[in-house]
C-alpha angles and dihedrals in degrees: 000000000000114000090210091060092062122086118234115261118258114282118256137189120281113267116217122241087239095053091043091049095047093047090056091049089051088046089053091055091047095048090048090062094058098038110107115245119244091255090054093050092046089054091046091053092045091054094047092047092047091051093043093050091050091053092044087054098040115114089229100056107011098096093039097053125100096180142317110238138170128248138171129049099341088061100050099037101255101113113131132187113252120258119235089247093055103037100173092135125230117311126217117189122206132183119213097211111206128192118254089255084072089075089061095051092044098041130134136049092304097041096094092051092047095052090054093046091051092050090052090050091052094047092044088066090052093045091053091047094057099026098248130152118249131202130180120212133178095270107015146017121238126210115199128201129210093256092055099259112143130201115199115200119193126183116230125182116211112248110159119203120202101204103052135074111277089001090159090075099041116131147166123247121199120239108206097198096045091042094222142086122261129198121263141160116184094169089050090055091046091053091048093053090046092050087052094048091053092061107114108238114221118224126184099195133048115229119240093211117017146058116017117236087254094058091048094050087056087079089084102037112129110254103265122184093244107104092216086067104044094042093055097057111109094242091056090047092053091050092049093056091048093049094052092047090049093050093051094048100052101029124198114324114246121242110282092010125115117249108234096182111123106259116252095235089056100052095033090057089046089052092052092048091049094045088051089057101040108032097074090054113089114261128183095229141353087261093058086050091050090052093045094050091048095050092048097051097085089055089058101078132053125252123202115198112223099181130256087067091292121134137193114215121208130190107171116210105239093207097046118041112218095025110114112199089198094056094106090049097067105103123089090243095052094046092049094048090053091051092046092051092046090055095041092052091051091047095048093047090046091052090047090051092048091053092052092046094049091043090236091171137244099292094055091043091052091047090056093045089052091051092050106033107014141257093290090061095045090052090053093049088049092053092045091055094054116100111278093001113179112254099194131077123204091352096305139086119273098214102126100301146110124204116218138085119275126248111295126223118250112213119209121253118256108267138158103199124069098210123221128284116227 
């Protein structure tokens, strides 16, 4: 997408250095509430590793497997703890990466369905052994632990493409309902997000109260596998705030009801695209950049007008031709929900800024924080405003970070036979 092809976002009033600095100080407290603890991250990683090892050693997939690797928010530093109103537990996303030979074994119109079914059978043995819940979906299998943690495992068959970005990690994922394979590239999207996050943001003013020079510099740190690095980048910070706000606004979907909340992959990709366009342009402060990125996001996907007020949204995956990241957004309800959330986020941030600019006081600020980010965040802001309030959580700083290793890749064991698909 060409940055010159996008219009500038609407002009807004100037934000004082004091207000911008205080906002990011508040944001660091809010983010600290939703950053998983070291113990929680260790538990997530242990469960992921145990399931991956089980798959790698299974007779059905051991010889077919290249590796098991993580993807999604845990990999790019945007994982947030769930709100009480949206208790879906932590999600850990794992890819069972299969060799290209798997496409021959699971070929034909029924191959995609059979691959998901076989994955379910293998993981069902694991679920019974450890008393876990298991669900089979069109493209993955989910294991759910008693504490709500979910591990989503999706099989992907390696299918490299030469002429696309990150084509070396391009693959095919089975869709059980459609009974076909669709293009995907989880690692390609991860690389794209990391490339965007490495862009050095240009700020023309120094904040009086806010991010330290070290934290701002993290914006161009190369994407290392340690989550305390990736989660402290500005782009990851922005996405974390958006996720928490979305979770509070939409709450947990009720049984049998459709979840209209914008999907994480949709607005995370939009945020990365907008950041890529706007970060190189000079901004007074990180807050100005946050507002600019958010206002630019709706300009970063295509809208096809179908008549009768209907639209078809498109967000092509640059790493997987034919994969539309906006496909799940193409109902009037989902599109309206995204637009409502986008407006609500802007309004809530604006109201919070106004309260800071006008020195409305702690009570008003906490009320606005609760409305935008929940009671847990408001309580943390209240505690942080008390004299000599602690600024560390679990022995570490709570400034937009997590401390633990990222998900490891699990290589397949050496093997010469390919097993037999059922």
